[in-house]
C-alpha positions as CSV (number, residue, x, y, z in Angstrom):
1,M,-8.2,0.7,39.3
2,T,-8.1,4.3,37.3
3,Y,-8.2,4.1,33.8
4,R,-4.8,5.2,33.5
5,V,-2.9,3.0,35.8
6,M,-5.3,0.3,34.2
7,L,-3.7,1.6,30.5
8,R,0.1,1.3,32.1
9,S,-0.5,-1.8,33.0
10,V,-2.0,-2.8,29.7
11,F,1.3,-1.7,28.0
12,R,3.9,-2.9,30.2
13,C,2.1,-6.2,30.0
14,L,2.0,-5.7,25.9
15,R,5.7,-4.5,25.9
16,T,6.9,-8.0,28.1
17,N,5.2,-9.8,25.5
18,L,6.8,-8.3,22.5
19,V,10.1,-8.6,24.2
20,A,9.6,-12.0,25.2
21,G,8.1,-12.7,21.6
22,Q,11.4,-11.0,19.9
23,R,13.7,-13.1,22.3
24,S,12.1,-16.4,21.2
25,M,11.9,-15.6,17.5
26,S,15.8,-14.1,17.7
27,Q,17.5,-17.1,20.0
28,S,15.3,-20.3,20.1
29,S,12.7,-20.4,17.2
30,L,14.7,-22.9,15.2
31,A,16.5,-24.7,17.6
32,G,17.7,-28.0,17.0
33,K,16.5,-27.8,13.9
34,V,19.4,-28.7,10.9
35,A,19.8,-26.2,7.9
36,I,21.9,-27.0,4.3
37,V,22.3,-23.5,2.8
38,T,24.2,-23.6,-0.5
39,A,26.7,-21.0,-2.1
40,S,26.7,-19.5,1.9
41,T,30.0,-18.0,2.2
42,D,29.0,-14.8,1.1
43,G,26.1,-12.5,0.3
44,I,22.7,-13.9,0.8
45,G,23.7,-17.2,1.5
46,L,25.8,-16.1,4.7
47,A,23.3,-13.9,5.7
48,A,20.8,-16.9,5.7
49,A,23.4,-19.2,7.4
50,Q,24.0,-16.3,10.2
51,A,19.9,-15.8,10.8
52,L,19.2,-19.5,11.0
53,G,21.9,-20.0,12.7
54,K,21.2,-17.4,15.7
55,R,17.6,-18.6,15.8
56,G,19.4,-22.0,16.8
57,A,19.7,-23.7,13.9
58,H,22.9,-26.2,13.6
59,V,23.9,-24.5,10.1
60,V,25.5,-26.4,7.2
61,V,27.6,-23.8,4.8
62,S,29.3,-24.8,1.5
63,S,31.3,-22.8,-1.4
64,R,33.4,-24.3,-4.2
65,Q,36.4,-22.8,-2.4
66,Q,37.6,-24.2,0.2
67,A,39.1,-21.2,1.6
68,N,35.7,-19.4,1.3
69,V,34.4,-22.5,3.4
70,D,36.7,-21.8,6.1
71,K,36.5,-18.1,6.6
72,A,32.7,-18.3,6.6
73,V,32.7,-21.0,9.4
74,A,34.8,-19.0,11.5
75,L,33.0,-15.9,11.3
76,L,29.5,-17.9,12.2
77,Q,31.4,-19.9,15.2
78,G,32.5,-16.6,16.4
79,Q,28.8,-15.4,16.7
80,S,28.4,-18.4,18.7
81,I,26.2,-20.5,15.7
82,T,26.8,-24.4,15.6
83,V,28.2,-24.5,12.2
84,T,30.1,-26.8,9.5
85,G,30.8,-26.6,6.1
86,T,32.1,-28.2,2.9
87,T,33.0,-27.3,-0.6
88,C,29.8,-28.3,-2.8
89,N,29.4,-27.5,-6.7
90,V,25.7,-27.8,-6.7
91,G,26.1,-28.4,-10.9
92,K,28.0,-31.9,-9.7
93,G,26.0,-34.8,-8.5
94,E,29.0,-35.9,-6.7
95,D,29.6,-32.8,-4.4
96,R,25.4,-32.3,-4.0
97,E,25.6,-36.1,-2.3
98,K,28.7,-35.7,-0.3
99,L,26.8,-32.2,1.2
100,V,24.0,-34.0,2.2
101,Q,25.6,-37.2,3.8
102,M,28.5,-34.9,5.8
103,T,25.2,-33.0,7.1
104,L,23.9,-36.1,8.0
105,D,26.9,-37.6,9.6
106,Q,27.5,-34.4,11.6
107,F,23.9,-33.8,12.8
108,G,21.8,-36.6,12.1
109,G,19.2,-35.4,9.9
110,I,17.8,-32.3,7.9
111,D,15.2,-29.7,8.5
112,I,16.1,-26.9,6.1
113,L,17.2,-26.4,2.7
114,V,17.9,-23.1,1.2
115,S,18.8,-23.2,-2.2
116,N,20.8,-20.1,-3.1
117,A,23.6,-21.1,-5.4
118,A,23.4,-19.5,-9.0
119,V,25.6,-18.3,-11.7
120,N,25.4,-15.7,-14.5
121,P,28.0,-15.9,-16.9
122,F,26.4,-13.7,-19.7
123,F,25.3,-10.1,-20.1
124,G,24.1,-9.1,-23.3
125,N,20.9,-9.4,-25.5
126,T,19.0,-12.7,-24.9
127,M,19.3,-13.6,-28.6
128,D,23.1,-13.6,-28.7
129,S,23.2,-16.1,-25.9
130,T,25.0,-19.4,-27.3
131,E,23.7,-23.0,-25.9
132,E,26.5,-23.3,-23.2
133,V,25.4,-20.1,-21.5
134,W,21.7,-21.7,-21.3
135,D,23.5,-25.3,-20.1
136,K,25.3,-23.5,-17.4
137,I,22.8,-21.3,-16.3
138,L,19.6,-23.8,-16.1
139,S,22.1,-26.4,-14.7
140,V,23.0,-24.7,-11.6
141,N,20.2,-22.2,-11.3
142,V,17.5,-24.5,-11.9
143,K,18.1,-27.9,-12.1
144,A,20.6,-28.5,-8.9
145,A,17.7,-26.6,-6.9
146,V,15.3,-29.8,-8.4
147,L,17.7,-32.2,-7.6
148,M,19.3,-31.0,-4.0
149,T,15.5,-30.7,-3.1
150,Q,15.0,-34.3,-4.0
151,L,18.2,-35.7,-2.0
152,V,17.1,-33.7,1.1
153,V,13.6,-34.5,1.0
154,P,13.4,-38.4,2.2
155,H,15.3,-37.1,5.2
156,M,13.1,-34.4,6.0
157,E,10.3,-36.5,6.2
158,K,12.2,-38.9,8.5
159,R,12.0,-36.0,11.1
160,G,8.5,-35.3,10.5
161,G,8.8,-32.2,7.8
162,G,10.8,-29.6,6.7
163,N,11.3,-26.4,5.0
164,V,12.4,-25.8,1.3
165,I,13.5,-22.3,0.3
166,F,14.6,-21.5,-3.1
167,V,16.1,-18.0,-3.8
168,S,15.0,-16.1,-6.7
169,S,14.8,-12.4,-7.8
170,V,12.7,-10.1,-8.5
171,G,14.3,-10.5,-12.4
172,G,12.1,-13.5,-12.0
173,Y,9.4,-11.1,-12.4
174,Q,10.5,-8.7,-15.3
175,P,13.7,-9.5,-16.7
176,M,16.4,-7.2,-16.6
177,Q,18.0,-5.7,-19.9
178,G,21.0,-7.7,-20.2
179,L,20.2,-10.6,-18.0
180,G,17.5,-12.3,-20.4
181,P,18.9,-15.9,-19.7
182,Y,19.5,-15.4,-15.9
183,C,16.1,-13.8,-15.2
184,V,14.5,-16.9,-17.0
185,S,16.1,-19.0,-14.6
186,K,14.9,-17.0,-11.9
187,T,11.1,-17.7,-13.1
188,A,11.2,-20.8,-13.3
189,L,11.8,-21.1,-9.4
190,L,8.7,-19.6,-9.0
191,G,6.9,-21.9,-11.1
192,L,8.8,-24.7,-9.3
193,T,7.7,-23.6,-5.8
194,R,4.5,-23.5,-6.7
195,A,5.1,-27.3,-8.5
196,L,6.7,-28.6,-5.4
197,A,4.6,-27.6,-2.5
198,P,1.6,-29.5,-3.2
199,E,3.2,-32.5,-3.9
200,L,5.3,-32.0,-0.6
201,A,2.6,-30.7,1.7
202,P,1.1,-34.3,2.9
203,S,4.8,-34.8,4.3
204,N,4.5,-31.3,6.2
205,I,7.4,-29.9,3.9
206,R,6.3,-26.4,3.2
207,V,8.2,-25.0,0.0
208,N,8.8,-21.1,-0.7
209,C,10.6,-18.5,-2.4
210,V,12.1,-15.0,-2.1
211,A,12.7,-12.9,-4.7
212,P,15.1,-10.1,-3.6
213,G,15.6,-6.8,-5.4
214,I,18.9,-5.5,-5.9
215,I,21.0,-6.4,-2.4
216,R,24.3,-5.4,-1.9
217,T,26.3,-8.3,-2.5
218,R,29.4,-9.1,-4.6
219,F,27.1,-11.1,-7.0
220,S,25.3,-7.8,-8.0
221,S,28.0,-5.4,-7.7
222,G,28.1,-4.5,-11.1
223,L,24.6,-3.1,-10.9
224,W,25.1,-1.1,-7.5
225,E,28.7,0.3,-8.0
226,N,27.3,1.9,-11.2
227,E,26.1,5.6,-10.0
228,D,23.7,5.7,-13.3
229,I,22.1,2.6,-13.1
230,M,21.4,3.0,-9.4
231,D,20.1,6.5,-9.8
232,E,17.6,5.7,-12.1
233,F,16.8,2.2,-10.3
234,K,16.3,4.4,-7.4
235,K,13.2,6.0,-8.8
236,K,11.4,2.8,-9.0
237,L,11.7,2.3,-5.3
238,C,9.7,3.1,-2.4
239,I,12.3,2.6,-0.3
240,K,15.3,4.9,-1.9
241,R,18.2,2.6,-1.0
242,I,19.5,-1.2,-2.1
243,G,19.0,-3.8,0.1
244,E,21.2,-5.2,2.5
245,P,21.9,-9.2,2.9
246,E,20.6,-9.4,6.7
247,E,17.3,-8.5,5.4
248,I,16.9,-11.0,3.1
249,G,18.4,-13.7,5.6
250,G,15.9,-12.4,8.1
251,V,12.9,-13.3,5.7
252,I,14.2,-16.4,5.0
253,A,14.7,-17.4,8.6
254,F,11.1,-16.4,9.2
255,L,9.7,-18.7,6.3
256,C,11.4,-21.5,7.8
257,S,10.1,-21.1,11.3
258,D,6.9,-21.8,13.0
259,E,5.8,-18.2,13.0
260,A,4.8,-18.9,8.9
261,S,3.7,-22.5,9.5
262,Y,0.7,-21.8,7.1
263,I,3.0,-20.4,4.3
264,T,3.9,-22.5,1.7
265,G,3.9,-22.4,-2.4
266,E,4.3,-18.7,-1.8
267,T,7.1,-16.2,-2.8
268,I,8.0,-13.0,-1.1
269,A,9.9,-10.3,-2.7
270,P,11.6,-7.9,-0.9
271,T,12.6,-5.2,-3.1
272,G,12.2,-1.8,-1.5
273,G,8.6,-1.8,-3.3
274,M,10.1,-2.3,-6.6
275,A,7.8,-5.1,-7.8
276,G,4.6,-3.5,-7.8
277,R,6.2,-0.2,-9.5
278,L,8.1,-2.2,-12.2
């Protein structure tokens, strides 16, 4: 065999293996897993549900509005994803319990929790924030994430393990002007990830976090729809654009897959190169 023929054979083999690996990741890497994604009828939550479902997971979506749930379920079913959904305000204990019980009734277990729900009822100087603002932000963005995790972990243990993903923000590393209380809540999720990872590792449950930069979602539209803000913001980016929800959904799906089996207690920051330039 000549050197050139041998190289062609090697490249052909590599290409075949790469395609097979991509097909495996895209079609079956989470086959049969059951995933709860909170606040998942649009934005990053919906993108996470899509990414998990396309890799074979059975997905449970939720939102505070039934119409939004119905729309998301129809969209995902149209993509051949096994999905169901229910209304859920994660700030309410009875809603959290209903979400978990419905998942068990529909799919018989829980393997993945993506804690994505968050609120931000305040914009301004942190010193002007009220007790009510702090109660609302910390109750939904932090406390509910802990309590949802406490609810699902016993069911993950019955399945032999699982994955918990908290959706934080680059603002958790460097608070943004006008968003102090919200950013503080996102900093708390970085610490929660590190606190829970060693506690749950003996149960084969991995705990990780995603801290996106500015992503094109309805939640962040007040930022990316402002041209002056975006022109200044893009100067801090290596990749000169804001991110898309699907780019975060893919990271979340990766962290839940066997390809990330040696990753726990970590935070991945998909920011377009912003995190190290603030």
